[in-house]
C-alpha positions as CSV (number, residue, x, y, z in Angstrom):
1,M,54.4,102.1,58.4
2,K,52.9,103.5,61.6
3,N,52.0,101.0,64.3
4,K,48.6,100.9,65.9
5,T,48.0,99.5,69.4
6,V,45.2,97.0,69.8
7,N,43.8,95.3,72.9
8,I,43.2,91.6,72.5
9,S,42.2,88.9,75.0
10,F,43.4,85.4,75.2
11,K,42.5,82.5,77.5
12,K,45.1,82.0,80.2
13,D,46.4,78.7,78.8
14,L,46.9,80.1,75.3
15,L,48.6,83.3,76.6
16,K,51.0,81.1,78.7
17,K,51.9,79.1,75.5
18,I,52.5,82.4,73.6
19,D,54.6,83.8,76.4
20,D,56.6,80.5,76.7
21,I,57.4,80.5,73.0
22,A,58.2,84.2,73.0
23,K,60.6,83.7,75.9
24,E,62.2,80.6,74.2
25,E,62.8,82.6,71.0
26,S,63.9,85.8,72.9
27,R,61.2,88.0,71.4
28,S,58.3,89.9,72.7
29,R,54.7,88.7,72.8
30,S,53.8,91.4,70.2
31,E,56.4,90.2,67.8
32,L,55.2,86.6,68.1
33,V,51.5,87.5,67.6
34,R,52.4,89.8,64.6
35,E,54.3,86.9,63.0
36,A,51.5,84.5,63.6
37,A,49.0,86.9,62.0
38,R,51.3,87.4,59.0
39,I,51.7,83.6,58.5
40,Y,47.9,83.1,58.8
41,I,47.2,85.8,56.3
42,D,49.8,84.5,53.9
43,R,48.4,81.0,54.1
44,K,44.8,82.2,53.5
45,E,46.0,84.1,50.4
46,R,47.8,81.1,49.0
47,W,44.7,78.9,49.5
48,K,42.5,81.5,47.8
49,K,44.9,81.4,44.8
50,I,44.8,77.5,44.8
51,F,41.0,77.4,44.9
52,S,40.7,80.2,42.3
53,Y,43.0,78.2,40.0
54,G,40.9,75.1,40.5
55,D,37.7,77.0,39.7
56,I,39.2,78.2,36.5
57,L,40.3,74.7,35.5
58,N,36.8,73.4,36.4
59,R,35.1,76.1,34.4
60,D,37.4,75.6,31.4
61,K,36.8,71.8,31.4
62,G,33.1,72.1,32.2
63,L,33.3,70.0,35.3
64,S,30.7,70.1,38.0
65,E,31.3,69.7,41.7
66,A,30.0,66.1,41.5
67,D,32.5,65.4,38.7
68,V,35.3,66.6,40.9
69,E,34.1,64.5,43.8
70,K,33.9,61.4,41.6
71,E,37.5,62.0,40.4
72,I,38.8,62.4,43.9
73,E,37.0,59.2,45.0
74,A,38.4,57.3,42.0
75,Y,41.9,58.5,42.7
76,R,41.7,57.5,46.4
77,K,40.6,54.0,45.4
78,E,43.7,53.6,43.2
79,Q,46.0,54.5,46.1
């Protein structure tokens, strides 16, 4: 895969944190930002799958959003 260079701006305090962690882990700033982006994208994809699965279950059972909220509220009261 061919790499592309992008310019990105950070506030000084965030950049300092990025640099501190990169130094602590003996890696470059770019490596750290790439990994952070991969983790973020992976997490977004997993949440999409979870919500999609929930939508399918709701549709199959004929539940409305209000029904789901009532179930959550009832569950929380039991805890």
